[in-house]
C-alpha positions in Angstrom: 39.1 95.3 92.5 42.0 96.5 93.5 44.2 93.5 95.6 45.0 95.9 98.9 41.1 96.0 98.6 40.0 93.5 98.7 43.1 91.8 101.3 41.3 94.9 103.4 38.3 92.3 102.7 39.6 89.6 104.1 40.9 90.9 107.4 38.0 92.5 108.2 35.9 88.9 107.4 38.2 86.8 109.0 37.3 84.8 111.9 39.4 86.2 114.6 39.1 82.6 117.1 40.5 80.9 113.6 43.4 78.6 115.0 43.9 78.8 118.5 42.1 77.3 121.0 39.5 76.7 123.7 40.9 77.4 128.0 36.7 77.2 129.1 33.2 78.9 128.1 30.5 79.2 130.9 27.6 81.1 130.4 26.1 84.1 132.7 22.1 83.6 133.9 20.7 85.9 136.0 17.3 84.0 137.3 15.3 83.1 134.1 17.0 85.7 131.6 20.6 83.5 130.0 22.3 87.0 129.4 25.6 85.7 127.8 27.2 82.7 126.5 32.0 83.9 127.0 34.5 81.7 125.8 38.6 82.0 126.3 40.7 80.8 124.1 44.6 81.1 124.0 46.4 79.5 121.4 48.4 77.3 123.8 44.0 76.1 125.0 45.6 77.5 128.3 45.0 80.4 130.5 49.1 82.4 131.1 47.3 85.7 132.1 47.2 89.0 129.3 49.2 87.5 126.1 49.1 88.3 122.4 46.1 85.8 120.8 44.1 85.7 124.6 40.5 86.6 123.0 36.9 86.8 124.2 34.0 85.4 123.1 31.1 86.9 124.3 28.1 85.4 122.8 25.3 88.2 123.7 21.3 85.4 124.7 19.1 89.0 124.8 19.3 92.5 123.8 21.5 95.1 125.6 21.8 98.6 124.9 24.9 100.1 125.1 24.9 102.7 127.9 23.6 99.4 130.1 27.1 97.1 128.3 28.7 101.0 128.8 27.9 101.0 132.1 28.6 97.8 133.6 31.8 97.7 132.6 32.0 101.6 134.6 30.6 99.4 137.7 32.8 96.3 137.9 35.9 98.4 138.0 34.5 100.3 140.5 33.6 96.9 142.3 37.1 95.5 141.0 39.0 99.1 142.4 40.1 99.4 139.3 41.7 103.6 138.8 43.1 104.7 136.3 43.4 108.9 134.7 42.0 107.6 131.7 38.7 104.8 132.8 36.5 107.5 131.3 38.3 107.9 128.4 38.4 104.6 127.7 34.9 103.9 128.2 33.9 106.3 126.2 35.9 105.3 123.4 34.5 101.3 124.0 31.1 103.8 123.1 32.1 104.7 120.6 33.3 101.1 118.5 30.7 98.9 120.5 27.4 98.5 119.6 24.1 98.1 121.4 23.5 94.3 120.9 21.1 91.7 119.8 20.3 87.7 120.9 22.6 86.0 118.7 25.3 88.6 118.0 29.0 88.0 118.8 31.2 90.6 119.9 35.0 89.1 121.0 38.1 91.2 122.0 41.3 89.8 120.4 44.9 90.8 121.8 46.9 91.5 119.5 50.9 91.8 119.7 52.0 95.2 121.0 48.7 93.3 124.2 46.2 96.4 122.6 42.5 95.0 122.6 40.3 94.6 118.8 38.1 94.5 118.6 35.1 92.4 116.6 31.3 92.1 115.8 29.5 89.3 113.5 33.3 88.4 112.5 34.1 92.0 111.7 36.7 94.0 112.9 35.4 97.6 115.0 38.0 99.0 116.7 41.4 99.4 118.4 42.2 100.6 122.1 45.8 101.3 122.2 46.5 100.2 125.2 47.9 97.3 127.7 46.3 98.3 131.0 42.9 98.9 129.7 43.2 95.5 127.7 44.2 93.8 131.2 41.4 96.0 133.1 38.9 95.4 130.6 39.2 91.1 130.2 39.3 91.0 134.6 36.2 91.8 134.6 36.1 88.3 132.9 39.1 86.9 133.7 39.8 88.3 137.4 39.0 86.9 140.9 38.1 90.2 141.5 35.0 90.0 139.4 31.3 90.1 140.5 31.4 85.9 139.1 34.1 84.6 140.6 32.4 80.7 139.7 32.2 82.2 135.9 35.5 83.2 136.0 36.4 79.2 137.1 34.9 78.2 134.6 36.2 80.9 131.7 39.8 80.5 132.2 39.2 76.2 132.6 40.1 76.6 136.5 39.6 72.5 138.6 39.8 74.3 141.7 
């Protein structure tokens, strides 16, 4: 196997949270159903806002179709009054990148040096959206105080108040 092919395989199967520190974690539950467990990582272990290596890991605890994930993303952006001419384009890109999930699947978004979003599914790289605006808007679903679950946001970002 050529060295370049071997290195590409190693990169796609890398652990995106390796060498990062946990900022916080939480679980989303709805009545009796557990939806997912989310963990936020950063280099320092503190949440300082959008920065390289900020990583959100979502461990799904139930089956969810991609259409539901996209619909929920759209609803959250509307609730937070996020407006962008590219919003629908980003949702289309997201639908092309992310799969439907089964119980036990893990999706990770890791922010790179350009503040773009790198997505991983069960530790394999699956795609990228090259926009700091998208990255902030997508992460704000979990990290903004304007999100649907402010108590979960506090746990995830490590806030004590």
